[in-house]
PDB file of N, CA, C and O in Angstrom:
ATOM      1  N   MET A   1      16.651 229.559 -26.575  1.00  0.00           N
ATOM      2  CA  MET A   1      16.351 229.723 -25.152  1.00  0.00           C
ATOM      3  C   MET A   1      16.146 231.212 -24.786  1.00  0.00           C
ATOM      4  O   MET A   1      15.198 231.572 -24.087  1.00  0.00           O
ATOM      5  N   LYS A   2      17.075 232.067 -25.287  1.00  0.00           N
ATOM      6  CA  LYS A   2      16.981 233.483 -24.947  1.00  0.00           C
ATOM      7  C   LYS A   2      15.739 234.082 -25.552  1.00  0.00           C
ATOM      8  O   LYS A   2      15.120 234.960 -24.950  1.00  0.00           O
ATOM      9  N   GLU A   3      15.361 233.632 -26.718  1.00  0.00           N
ATOM     10  CA  GLU A   3      14.149 234.150 -27.330  1.00  0.00           C
ATOM     11  C   GLU A   3      12.913 233.765 -26.551  1.00  0.00           C
ATOM     12  O   GLU A   3      11.975 234.556 -26.459  1.00  0.00           O
ATOM     13  N   LYS A   4      12.886 232.561 -25.982  1.00  0.00           N
ATOM     14  CA  LYS A   4      11.757 232.124 -25.123  1.00  0.00           C
ATOM     15  C   LYS A   4      11.714 233.021 -23.857  1.00  0.00           C
ATOM     16  O   LYS A   4      10.635 233.397 -23.399  1.00  0.00           O
ATOM     17  N   ILE A   5      12.881 233.352 -23.309  1.00  0.00           N
ATOM     18  CA  ILE A   5      12.885 234.181 -22.134  1.00  0.00           C
ATOM     19  C   ILE A   5      12.330 235.572 -22.457  1.00  0.00           C
ATOM     20  O   ILE A   5      11.575 236.142 -21.669  1.00  0.00           O
ATOM     21  N   LYS A   6      12.710 236.118 -23.630  1.00  0.00           N
ATOM     22  CA  LYS A   6      12.246 237.402 -24.069  1.00  0.00           C
ATOM     23  C   LYS A   6      10.716 237.341 -24.262  1.00  0.00           C
ATOM     24  O   LYS A   6      10.026 238.300 -23.912  1.00  0.00           O
ATOM     25  N   GLN A   7      10.175 236.248 -24.805  1.00  0.00           N
ATOM     26  CA  GLN A   7       8.767 236.153 -25.053  1.00  0.00           C
ATOM     27  C   GLN A   7       8.027 236.107 -23.728  1.00  0.00           C
ATOM     28  O   GLN A   7       6.994 236.761 -23.587  1.00  0.00           O
ATOM     29  N   GLU A   8       8.519 235.358 -22.758  1.00  0.00           N
ATOM     30  CA  GLU A   8       7.869 235.274 -21.476  1.00  0.00           C
ATOM     31  C   GLU A   8       7.889 236.645 -20.754  1.00  0.00           C
ATOM     32  O   GLU A   8       6.913 237.024 -20.108  1.00  0.00           O
ATOM     33  N   ALA A   9       9.011 237.373 -20.875  1.00  0.00           N
ATOM     34  CA  ALA A   9       9.113 238.688 -20.206  1.00  0.00           C
ATOM     35  C   ALA A   9       8.131 239.660 -20.913  1.00  0.00           C
ATOM     36  O   ALA A   9       7.504 240.488 -20.252  1.00  0.00           O
ATOM     37  N   ALA A  10       8.003 239.561 -22.224  1.00  0.00           N
ATOM     38  CA  ALA A  10       7.028 240.458 -22.909  1.00  0.00           C
ATOM     39  C   ALA A  10       5.620 240.091 -22.540  1.00  0.00           C
ATOM     40  O   ALA A  10       4.768 240.975 -22.453  1.00  0.00           O
ATOM     41  N   HIS A  11       5.335 238.833 -22.318  1.00  0.00           N
ATOM     42  CA  HIS A  11       3.986 238.398 -21.873  1.00  0.00           C
ATOM     43  C   HIS A  11       3.694 238.940 -20.489  1.00  0.00           C
ATOM     44  O   HIS A  11       2.596 239.431 -20.226  1.00  0.00           O
ATOM     45  N   ALA A  12       4.703 238.850 -19.579  1.00  0.00           N
ATOM     46  CA  ALA A  12       4.532 239.391 -18.256  1.00  0.00           C
ATOM     47  C   ALA A  12       4.269 240.902 -18.277  1.00  0.00           C
ATOM     48  O   ALA A  12       3.455 241.413 -17.508  1.00  0.00           O
ATOM     49  N   MET A  13       4.976 241.606 -19.174  1.00  0.00           N
ATOM     50  CA  MET A  13       4.746 243.073 -19.311  1.00  0.00           C
ATOM     51  C   MET A  13       3.297 243.339 -19.701  1.00  0.00           C
ATOM     52  O   MET A  13       2.657 244.244 -19.166  1.00  0.00           O
ATOM     53  N   LYS A  14       2.790 242.547 -20.635  1.00  0.00           N
ATOM     54  CA  LYS A  14       1.425 242.773 -21.057  1.00  0.00           C
ATOM     55  C   LYS A  14       0.431 242.506 -19.888  1.00  0.00           C
ATOM     56  O   LYS A  14      -0.534 243.250 -19.710  1.00  0.00           O
ATOM     57  N   LEU A  15       0.675 241.480 -19.131  1.00  0.00           N
ATOM     58  CA  LEU A  15      -0.169 241.120 -17.976  1.00  0.00           C
ATOM     59  C   LEU A  15      -0.130 242.265 -16.978  1.00  0.00           C
ATOM     60  O   LEU A  15      -1.180 242.678 -16.487  1.00  0.00           O
ATOM     61  N   ILE A  16       1.016 242.777 -16.670  1.00  0.00           N
ATOM     62  CA  ILE A  16       1.177 243.866 -15.702  1.00  0.00           C
ATOM     63  C   ILE A  16       0.446 245.089 -16.231  1.00  0.00           C
ATOM     64  O   ILE A  16      -0.189 245.828 -15.478  1.00  0.00           O
ATOM     65  N   GLY A  17       0.549 245.291 -17.558  1.00  0.00           N
ATOM     66  CA  GLY A  17      -0.160 246.456 -18.151  1.00  0.00           C
ATOM     67  C   GLY A  17      -1.649 246.444 -18.005  1.00  0.00           C
ATOM     68  O   GLY A  17      -2.287 247.487 -18.147  1.00  0.00           O
ATOM     69  N   LEU A  18      -2.239 245.281 -17.722  1.00  0.00           N
ATOM     70  CA  LEU A  18      -3.679 245.171 -17.540  1.00  0.00           C
ATOM     71  C   LEU A  18      -4.141 245.611 -16.124  1.00  0.00           C
ATOM     72  O   LEU A  18      -5.329 245.815 -15.873  1.00  0.00           O
ATOM     73  N   LEU A  19      -3.162 245.745 -15.224  1.00  0.00           N
ATOM     74  CA  LEU A  19      -3.535 246.119 -13.898  1.00  0.00           C
ATOM     75  C   LEU A  19      -3.779 247.615 -13.736  1.00  0.00           C
ATOM     76  O   LEU A  19      -3.090 248.440 -14.337  1.00  0.00           O
ATOM     77  N   ASN A  20      -4.794 247.957 -12.897  1.00  0.00           N
ATOM     78  CA  ASN A  20      -5.042 249.317 -12.483  1.00  0.00           C
ATOM     79  C   ASN A  20      -4.412 249.461 -11.096  1.00  0.00           C
ATOM     80  O   ASN A  20      -4.850 248.827 -10.136  1.00  0.00           O
ATOM     81  N   VAL A  21      -3.410 250.277 -11.007  1.00  0.00           N
ATOM     82  CA  VAL A  21      -2.707 250.442  -9.722  1.00  0.00           C
ATOM     83  C   VAL A  21      -2.707 251.884  -9.258  1.00  0.00           C
ATOM     84  O   VAL A  21      -2.790 252.814 -10.060  1.00  0.00           O
ATOM     85  N   ASN A  22      -2.610 252.052  -7.946  1.00  0.00           N
ATOM     86  CA  ASN A  22      -2.473 253.386  -7.349  1.00  0.00           C
ATOM     87  C   ASN A  22      -1.662 253.333  -6.101  1.00  0.00           C
ATOM     88  O   ASN A  22      -1.385 252.252  -5.580  1.00  0.00           O
ATOM     89  N   GLY A  23      -1.285 254.445  -5.623  1.00  0.00           N
ATOM     90  CA  GLY A  23      -0.530 254.501  -4.362  1.00  0.00           C
ATOM     91  C   GLY A  23       0.888 253.851  -4.510  1.00  0.00           C
ATOM     92  O   GLY A  23       1.553 253.997  -5.535  1.00  0.00           O
ATOM     93  N   ASP A  24       1.286 253.173  -3.500  1.00  0.00           N
ATOM     94  CA  ASP A  24       2.598 252.531  -3.509  1.00  0.00           C
ATOM     95  C   ASP A  24       2.767 251.486  -4.546  1.00  0.00           C
ATOM     96  O   ASP A  24       3.892 251.196  -4.955  1.00  0.00           O
ATOM     97  N   ALA A  25       1.673 250.899  -4.997  1.00  0.00           N
ATOM     98  CA  ALA A  25       1.711 249.843  -6.026  1.00  0.00           C
ATOM     99  C   ALA A  25       2.280 250.367  -7.359  1.00  0.00           C
ATOM    100  O   ALA A  25       2.886 249.611  -8.117  1.00  0.00           O
ATOM    101  N   VAL A  26       2.080 251.662  -7.634  1.00  0.00           N
ATOM    102  CA  VAL A  26       2.600 252.272  -8.842  1.00  0.00           C
ATOM    103  C   VAL A  26       4.122 252.131  -8.917  1.00  0.00           C
ATOM    104  O   VAL A  26       4.668 251.788  -9.965  1.00  0.00           O
ATOM    105  N   ASP A  27       4.796 252.397  -7.805  1.00  0.00           N
ATOM    106  CA  ASP A  27       6.247 252.269  -7.791  1.00  0.00           C
ATOM    107  C   ASP A  27       6.691 250.806  -7.931  1.00  0.00           C
ATOM    108  O   ASP A  27       7.685 250.495  -8.587  1.00  0.00           O
ATOM    109  N   VAL A  28       5.933 249.942  -7.303  1.00  0.00           N
ATOM    110  CA  VAL A  28       6.302 248.519  -7.365  1.00  0.00           C
ATOM    111  C   VAL A  28       6.154 247.980  -8.756  1.00  0.00           C
ATOM    112  O   VAL A  28       7.023 247.254  -9.238  1.00  0.00           O
ATOM    113  N   VAL A  29       5.056 248.323  -9.418  1.00  0.00           N
ATOM    114  CA  VAL A  29       4.804 247.897 -10.784  1.00  0.00           C
ATOM    115  C   VAL A  29       5.793 248.489 -11.735  1.00  0.00           C
ATOM    116  O   VAL A  29       6.240 247.794 -12.647  1.00  0.00           O
ATOM    117  N   ALA A  30       6.168 249.755 -11.572  1.00  0.00           N
ATOM    118  CA  ALA A  30       7.196 250.416 -12.395  1.00  0.00           C
ATOM    119  C   ALA A  30       8.527 249.652 -12.230  1.00  0.00           C
ATOM    120  O   ALA A  30       9.225 249.414 -13.215  1.00  0.00           O
ATOM    121  N   ALA A  31       8.872 249.276 -11.012  1.00  0.00           N
ATOM    122  CA  ALA A  31      10.168 248.591 -10.819  1.00  0.00           C
ATOM    123  C   ALA A  31      10.105 247.204 -11.423  1.00  0.00           C
ATOM    124  O   ALA A  31      11.103 246.732 -11.966  1.00  0.00           O
ATOM    125  N   ALA A  32       8.927 246.516 -11.345  1.00  0.00           N
ATOM    126  CA  ALA A  32       8.799 245.190 -11.960  1.00  0.00           C
ATOM    127  C   ALA A  32       8.948 245.282 -13.492  1.00  0.00           C
ATOM    128  O   ALA A  32       9.592 244.446 -14.126  1.00  0.00           O
ATOM    129  N   ARG A  33       8.324 246.336 -14.057  1.00  0.00           N
ATOM    130  CA  ARG A  33       8.373 246.498 -15.540  1.00  0.00           C
ATOM    131  C   ARG A  33       9.832 246.807 -15.936  1.00  0.00           C
ATOM    132  O   ARG A  33      10.298 246.295 -16.954  1.00  0.00           O
ATOM    133  N   GLN A  34      10.546 247.607 -15.183  1.00  0.00           N
ATOM    134  CA  GLN A  34      11.963 247.892 -15.481  1.00  0.00           C
ATOM    135  C   GLN A  34      12.783 246.634 -15.404  1.00  0.00           C
ATOM    136  O   GLN A  34      13.656 246.412 -16.242  1.00  0.00           O
ATOM    137  N   SER A  35      12.518 245.790 -14.400  1.00  0.00           N
ATOM    138  CA  SER A  35      13.248 244.536 -14.324  1.00  0.00           C
ATOM    139  C   SER A  35      13.043 243.667 -15.528  1.00  0.00           C
ATOM    140  O   SER A  35      13.980 243.040 -16.024  1.00  0.00           O
ATOM    141  N   LEU A  36      11.779 243.625 -16.016  1.00  0.00           N
ATOM    142  CA  LEU A  36      11.486 242.802 -17.183  1.00  0.00           C
ATOM    143  C   LEU A  36      12.160 243.420 -18.450  1.00  0.00           C
ATOM    144  O   LEU A  36      12.625 242.677 -19.314  1.00  0.00           O
ATOM    145  N   ARG A  37      12.212 244.747 -18.561  1.00  0.00           N
ATOM    146  CA  ARG A  37      12.908 245.394 -19.668  1.00  0.00           C
ATOM    147  C   ARG A  37      14.431 245.020 -19.592  1.00  0.00           C
ATOM    148  O   ARG A  37      15.077 244.747 -20.604  1.00  0.00           O
ATOM    149  N   ASN A  38      14.938 245.024 -18.389  1.00  0.00           N
ATOM    150  CA  ASN A  38      16.372 244.660 -18.212  1.00  0.00           C
ATOM    151  C   ASN A  38      16.632 243.221 -18.614  1.00  0.00           C
ATOM    152  O   ASN A  38      17.675 242.927 -19.199  1.00  0.00           O
ATOM    153  N   ILE A  39      15.740 242.348 -18.323  1.00  0.00           N
ATOM    154  CA  ILE A  39      15.890 240.966 -18.790  1.00  0.00           C
ATOM    155  C   ILE A  39      15.933 240.884 -20.289  1.00  0.00           C
ATOM    156  O   ILE A  39      16.754 240.169 -20.863  1.00  0.00           O
ATOM    157  N   MET A  40      15.045 241.619 -20.924  1.00  0.00           N
ATOM    158  CA  MET A  40      15.017 241.586 -22.397  1.00  0.00           C
ATOM    159  C   MET A  40      16.287 242.170 -22.967  1.00  0.00           C
ATOM    160  O   MET A  40      16.807 241.643 -23.950  1.00  0.00           O
ATOM    161  N   MET A  41      16.799 243.220 -22.400  1.00  0.00           N
ATOM    162  CA  MET A  41      18.029 243.817 -22.854  1.00  0.00           C
ATOM    163  C   MET A  41      19.235 242.871 -22.664  1.00  0.00           C
ATOM    164  O   MET A  41      20.140 242.811 -23.497  1.00  0.00           O
ATOM    165  N   ILE A  42      19.209 242.146 -21.551  1.00  0.00           N
ATOM    166  CA  ILE A  42      20.323 241.178 -21.311  1.00  0.00           C
ATOM    167  C   ILE A  42      20.294 240.101 -22.328  1.00  0.00           C
ATOM    168  O   ILE A  42      21.342 239.677 -22.815  1.00  0.00           O
ATOM    169  N   CYS A  43      19.084 239.628 -22.677  1.00  0.00           N
ATOM    170  CA  CYS A  43      18.947 238.575 -23.684  1.00  0.00           C
ATOM    171  C   CYS A  43      19.424 239.107 -25.069  1.00  0.00           C
ATOM    172  O   CYS A  43      20.099 238.386 -25.803  1.00  0.00           O
ATOM    173  N   ASP A  44      19.076 240.349 -25.414  1.00  0.00           N
ATOM    174  CA  ASP A  44      19.517 240.920 -26.611  1.00  0.00           C
ATOM    175  C   ASP A  44      21.007 241.002 -26.691  1.00  0.00           C
ATOM    176  O   ASP A  44      21.590 240.681 -27.726  1.00  0.00           O
ATOM    177  N   ALA A  45      21.635 241.417 -25.637  1.00  0.00           N
ATOM    178  CA  ALA A  45      23.055 241.595 -25.554  1.00  0.00           C
ATOM    179  C   ALA A  45      23.768 240.245 -25.616  1.00  0.00           C
ATOM    180  O   ALA A  45      24.860 240.153 -26.178  1.00  0.00           O
ATOM    181  N   ALA A  46      23.182 239.218 -25.060  1.00  0.00           N
ATOM    182  CA  ALA A  46      23.785 237.879 -25.051  1.00  0.00           C
ATOM    183  C   ALA A  46      23.672 237.235 -26.476  1.00  0.00           C
ATOM    184  O   ALA A  46      24.454 236.351 -26.826  1.00  0.00           O
ATOM    185  N   GLU A  47      22.718 237.687 -27.252  1.00  0.00           N
ATOM    186  CA  GLU A  47      22.533 237.092 -28.618  1.00  0.00           C
ATOM    187  C   GLU A  47      23.498 237.765 -29.632  1.00  0.00           C
ATOM    188  O   GLU A  47      23.872 237.146 -30.628  1.00  0.00           O
ATOM    189  N   GLU A  48      23.896 239.027 -29.377  1.00  0.00           N
ATOM    190  CA  GLU A  48      24.742 239.725 -30.330  1.00  0.00           C
ATOM    191  C   GLU A  48      26.195 239.177 -30.196  1.00  0.00           C
ATOM    192  O   GLU A  48      26.758 239.132 -29.102  1.00  0.00           O
ATOM    193  N   PRO A  49      26.772 238.767 -31.341  1.00  0.00           N
ATOM    194  CA  PRO A  49      28.177 238.357 -31.277  1.00  0.00           C
ATOM    195  C   PRO A  49      29.018 239.596 -31.088  1.00  0.00           C
ATOM    196  O   PRO A  49      28.779 240.634 -31.705  1.00  0.00           O
ATOM    197  N   THR A  50      30.009 239.469 -30.222  1.00  0.00           N
ATOM    198  CA  THR A  50      30.880 240.600 -29.967  1.00  0.00           C
ATOM    199  C   THR A  50      32.287 240.280 -30.486  1.00  0.00           C
ATOM    200  O   THR A  50      32.623 239.127 -30.759  1.00  0.00           O
ATOM    201  N   GLN A  51      33.075 241.309 -30.609  1.00  0.00           N
ATOM    202  CA  GLN A  51      34.421 241.158 -31.128  1.00  0.00           C
ATOM    203  C   GLN A  51      35.219 240.295 -30.160  1.00  0.00           C
ATOM    204  O   GLN A  51      36.118 239.570 -30.586  1.00  0.00           O
ATOM    205  N   GLY A  52      34.909 240.357 -28.860  1.00  0.00           N
ATOM    206  CA  GLY A  52      35.583 239.598 -27.846  1.00  0.00           C
ATOM    207  C   GLY A  52      35.419 238.110 -27.988  1.00  0.00           C
ATOM    208  O   GLY A  52      36.271 237.337 -27.551  1.00  0.00           O
ATOM    209  N   ASP A  53      34.299 237.698 -28.611  1.00  0.00           N
ATOM    210  CA  ASP A  53      34.081 236.283 -28.767  1.00  0.00           C
ATOM    211  C   ASP A  53      35.083 235.607 -29.674  1.00  0.00           C
ATOM    212  O   ASP A  53      35.317 234.405 -29.550  1.00  0.00           O
ATOM    213  N   THR A  54      35.676 236.352 -30.577  1.00  0.00           N
ATOM    214  CA  THR A  54      36.636 235.739 -31.516  1.00  0.00           C
ATOM    215  C   THR A  54      38.068 235.909 -31.057  1.00  0.00           C
ATOM    216  O   THR A  54      38.987 235.384 -31.687  1.00  0.00           O
ATOM    217  N   GLN A  55      38.276 236.642 -29.956  1.00  0.00           N
ATOM    218  CA  GLN A  55      39.654 236.940 -29.473  1.00  0.00           C
ATOM    219  C   GLN A  55      40.030 235.863 -28.440  1.00  0.00           C
ATOM    220  O   GLN A  55      39.168 235.224 -27.836  1.00  0.00           O
ATOM    221  N   ASP A  56      41.334 235.689 -28.263  1.00  0.00           N
ATOM    222  CA  ASP A  56      41.864 234.827 -27.271  1.00  0.00           C
ATOM    223  C   ASP A  56      41.432 235.378 -25.852  1.00  0.00           C
ATOM    224  O   ASP A  56      41.345 236.592 -25.665  1.00  0.00           O
ATOM    225  N   GLU A  57      41.180 234.514 -24.922  1.00  0.00           N
ATOM    226  CA  GLU A  57      40.763 234.920 -23.612  1.00  0.00           C
ATOM    227  C   GLU A  57      41.715 235.837 -22.940  1.00  0.00           C
ATOM    228  O   GLU A  57      41.306 236.721 -22.187  1.00  0.00           O
ATOM    229  N   HIS A  58      43.007 235.649 -23.195  1.00  0.00           N
ATOM    230  CA  HIS A  58      44.034 236.418 -22.494  1.00  0.00           C
ATOM    231  C   HIS A  58      44.402 237.697 -23.217  1.00  0.00           C
ATOM    232  O   HIS A  58      45.165 238.496 -22.674  1.00  0.00           O
ATOM    233  N   ALA A  59      43.896 237.924 -24.411  1.00  0.00           N
ATOM    234  CA  ALA A  59      44.191 239.115 -25.166  1.00  0.00           C
ATOM    235  C   ALA A  59      43.462 240.261 -24.559  1.00  0.00           C
ATOM    236  O   ALA A  59      42.398 240.089 -23.964  1.00  0.00           O
ATOM    237  N   GLU A  60      44.040 241.472 -24.704  1.00  0.00           N
ATOM    238  CA  GLU A  60      43.357 242.686 -24.166  1.00  0.00           C
ATOM    239  C   GLU A  60      42.206 243.027 -25.068  1.00  0.00           C
ATOM    240  O   GLU A  60      42.281 242.975 -26.295  1.00  0.00           O
ATOM    241  N   LYS A  61      41.119 243.386 -24.382  1.00  0.00           N
ATOM    242  CA  LYS A  61      39.909 243.797 -25.166  1.00  0.00           C
ATOM    243  C   LYS A  61      39.797 245.340 -25.057  1.00  0.00           C
ATOM    244  O   LYS A  61      40.137 245.951 -24.044  1.00  0.00           O
ATOM    245  N   PRO A  62      39.300 245.921 -26.162  1.00  0.00           N
ATOM    246  CA  PRO A  62      39.181 247.384 -26.128  1.00  0.00           C
ATOM    247  C   PRO A  62      38.103 247.804 -25.149  1.00  0.00           C
ATOM    248  O   PRO A  62      37.108 247.101 -24.978  1.00  0.00           O
ATOM    249  N   GLU A  63      38.295 248.958 -24.499  1.00  0.00           N
ATOM    250  CA  GLU A  63      37.298 249.441 -23.542  1.00  0.00           C
ATOM    251  C   GLU A  63      36.189 250.114 -24.304  1.00  0.00           C
ATOM    252  O   GLU A  63      36.435 250.961 -25.163  1.00  0.00           O
ATOM    253  N   GLY A  64      34.984 249.743 -23.996  1.00  0.00           N
ATOM    254  CA  GLY A  64      33.828 250.300 -24.689  1.00  0.00           C
ATOM    255  C   GLY A  64      33.382 251.586 -24.058  1.00  0.00           C
ATOM    256  O   GLY A  64      33.954 252.048 -23.070  1.00  0.00           O
ATOM    257  N   LYS A  65      32.334 252.173 -24.648  1.00  0.00           N
ATOM    258  CA  LYS A  65      31.786 253.439 -24.131  1.00  0.00           C
ATOM    259  C   LYS A  65      31.194 253.182 -22.734  1.00  0.00           C
ATOM    260  O   LYS A  65      30.707 252.092 -22.434  1.00  0.00           O
ATOM    261  N   LYS A  66      31.255 254.195 -21.921  1.00  0.00           N
ATOM    262  CA  LYS A  66      30.648 254.077 -20.629  1.00  0.00           C
ATOM    263  C   LYS A  66      29.087 254.318 -20.758  1.00  0.00           C
ATOM    264  O   LYS A  66      28.613 255.131 -21.552  1.00  0.00           O
ATOM    265  N   SER A  67      28.407 253.609 -19.981  1.00  0.00           N
ATOM    266  CA  SER A  67      26.959 253.711 -20.016  1.00  0.00           C
ATOM    267  C   SER A  67      26.485 255.027 -19.515  1.00  0.00           C
ATOM    268  O   SER A  67      27.021 255.522 -18.524  1.00  0.00           O
ATOM    269  N   ARG A  68      25.497 255.635 -20.149  1.00  0.00           N
ATOM    270  CA  ARG A  68      24.921 256.874 -19.700  1.00  0.00           C
ATOM    271  C   ARG A  68      24.205 256.651 -18.364  1.00  0.00           C
ATOM    272  O   ARG A  68      23.949 257.599 -17.622  1.00  0.00           O
ATOM    273  N   ARG A  69      23.888 255.397 -18.071  1.00  0.00           N
ATOM    274  CA  ARG A  69      23.182 255.077 -16.831  1.00  0.00           C
ATOM    275  C   ARG A  69      23.987 255.396 -15.599  1.00  0.00           C
ATOM    276  O   ARG A  69      23.412 255.557 -14.522  1.00  0.00           O
ATOM    277  N   THR A  70      25.316 255.496 -15.715  1.00  0.00           N
ATOM    278  CA  THR A  70      26.156 255.739 -14.530  1.00  0.00           C
ATOM    279  C   THR A  70      26.067 257.237 -14.159  1.00  0.00           C
ATOM    280  O   THR A  70      26.435 257.600 -13.042  1.00  0.00           O
ATOM    281  N   GLU A  71      25.614 258.072 -15.019  1.00  0.00           N
ATOM    282  CA  GLU A  71      25.538 259.504 -14.751  1.00  0.00           C
ATOM    283  C   GLU A  71      24.198 259.842 -14.168  1.00  0.00           C
ATOM    284  O   GLU A  71      23.193 259.187 -14.440  1.00  0.00           O
ATOM    285  N   GLY A  72      24.199 260.875 -13.360  1.00  0.00           N
ATOM    286  CA  GLY A  72      22.901 261.340 -12.866  1.00  0.00           C
ATOM    287  C   GLY A  72      22.490 260.652 -11.569  1.00  0.00           C
ATOM    288  O   GLY A  72      23.266 259.892 -10.991  1.00  0.00           O
ATOM    289  N   PRO A  73      21.293 260.917 -11.125  1.00  0.00           N
ATOM    290  CA  PRO A  73      20.865 260.368  -9.834  1.00  0.00           C
ATOM    291  C   PRO A  73      20.576 258.888  -9.963  1.00  0.00           C
ATOM    292  O   PRO A  73      20.273 258.368 -11.036  1.00  0.00           O
ATOM    293  N   ALA A  74      20.685 258.215  -8.785  1.00  0.00           N
ATOM    294  CA  ALA A  74      20.448 256.741  -8.746  1.00  0.00           C
ATOM    295  C   ALA A  74      18.951 256.529  -8.981  1.00  0.00           C
ATOM    296  O   ALA A  74      18.143 257.383  -8.617  1.00  0.00           O
ATOM    297  N   PRO A  75      18.569 255.383  -9.593  1.00  0.00           N
ATOM    298  CA  PRO A  75      17.200 255.093  -9.785  1.00  0.00           C
ATOM    299  C   PRO A  75      16.478 254.856  -8.497  1.00  0.00           C
ATOM    300  O   PRO A  75      17.055 254.379  -7.520  1.00  0.00           O
ATOM    301  N   LEU A  76      15.174 255.202  -8.498  1.00  0.00           N
ATOM    302  CA  LEU A  76      14.348 254.995  -7.270  1.00  0.00           C
ATOM    303  C   LEU A  76      14.156 253.527  -6.969  1.00  0.00           C
ATOM    304  O   LEU A  76      13.974 252.725  -7.886  1.00  0.00           O
ATOM    305  N   LYS A  77      14.193 253.169  -5.724  1.00  0.00           N
ATOM    306  CA  LYS A  77      13.896 251.783  -5.295  1.00  0.00           C
ATOM    307  C   LYS A  77      12.360 251.663  -5.096  1.00  0.00           C
ATOM    308  O   LYS A  77      11.666 252.668  -4.941  1.00  0.00           O
ATOM    309  N   ALA A  78      11.892 250.511  -5.104  1.00  0.00           N
ATOM    310  CA  ALA A  78      10.437 250.247  -4.883  1.00  0.00           C
ATOM    311  C   ALA A  78       9.994 250.924  -3.525  1.00  0.00           C
ATOM    312  O   ALA A  78      10.602 250.689  -2.481  1.00  0.00           O
ATOM    313  N   GLY A  79       9.010 251.694  -3.579  1.00  0.00           N
ATOM    314  CA  GLY A  79       8.446 252.343  -2.397  1.00  0.00           C
ATOM    315  C   GLY A  79       9.015 253.763  -2.175  1.00  0.00           C
ATOM    316  O   GLY A  79       8.464 254.508  -1.364  1.00  0.00           O
ATOM    317  N   GLU A  80      10.093 254.156  -2.868  1.00  0.00           N
ATOM    318  CA  GLU A  80      10.645 255.475  -2.706  1.00  0.00           C
ATOM    319  C   GLU A  80       9.839 256.493  -3.510  1.00  0.00           C
ATOM    320  O   GLU A  80       9.287 256.190  -4.568  1.00  0.00           O
ATOM    321  N   VAL A  81       9.793 257.648  -2.996  1.00  0.00           N
ATOM    322  CA  VAL A  81       9.105 258.756  -3.672  1.00  0.00           C
ATOM    323  C   VAL A  81      10.083 259.867  -3.942  1.00  0.00           C
ATOM    324  O   VAL A  81      10.902 260.182  -3.079  1.00  0.00           O
ATOM    325  N   LYS A  82      10.028 260.472  -5.110  1.00  0.00           N
ATOM    326  CA  LYS A  82      10.913 261.572  -5.461  1.00  0.00           C
ATOM    327  C   LYS A  82      10.670 262.790  -4.625  1.00  0.00           C
ATOM    328  O   LYS A  82      11.343 263.805  -4.804  1.00  0.00           O
TER     329      LYS A  82
END
């Protein structure tokens, strides 16, 4: 199921890539492409077995690395200009 979702997201990325956009549409298309990339990353993460899958639900899990995404400026929203 996750592989099918990834295939559909990749297909949507290809379709979006065929568009010629300008003005405000550039930001909207960029946000849509990022959302599709996020979907594919979520599917990848859900497919990877983690150490937590084999542990008891009540056992403490080690804290992982913090995402670099939390550092720096917030991402632009659709329609925002730097």
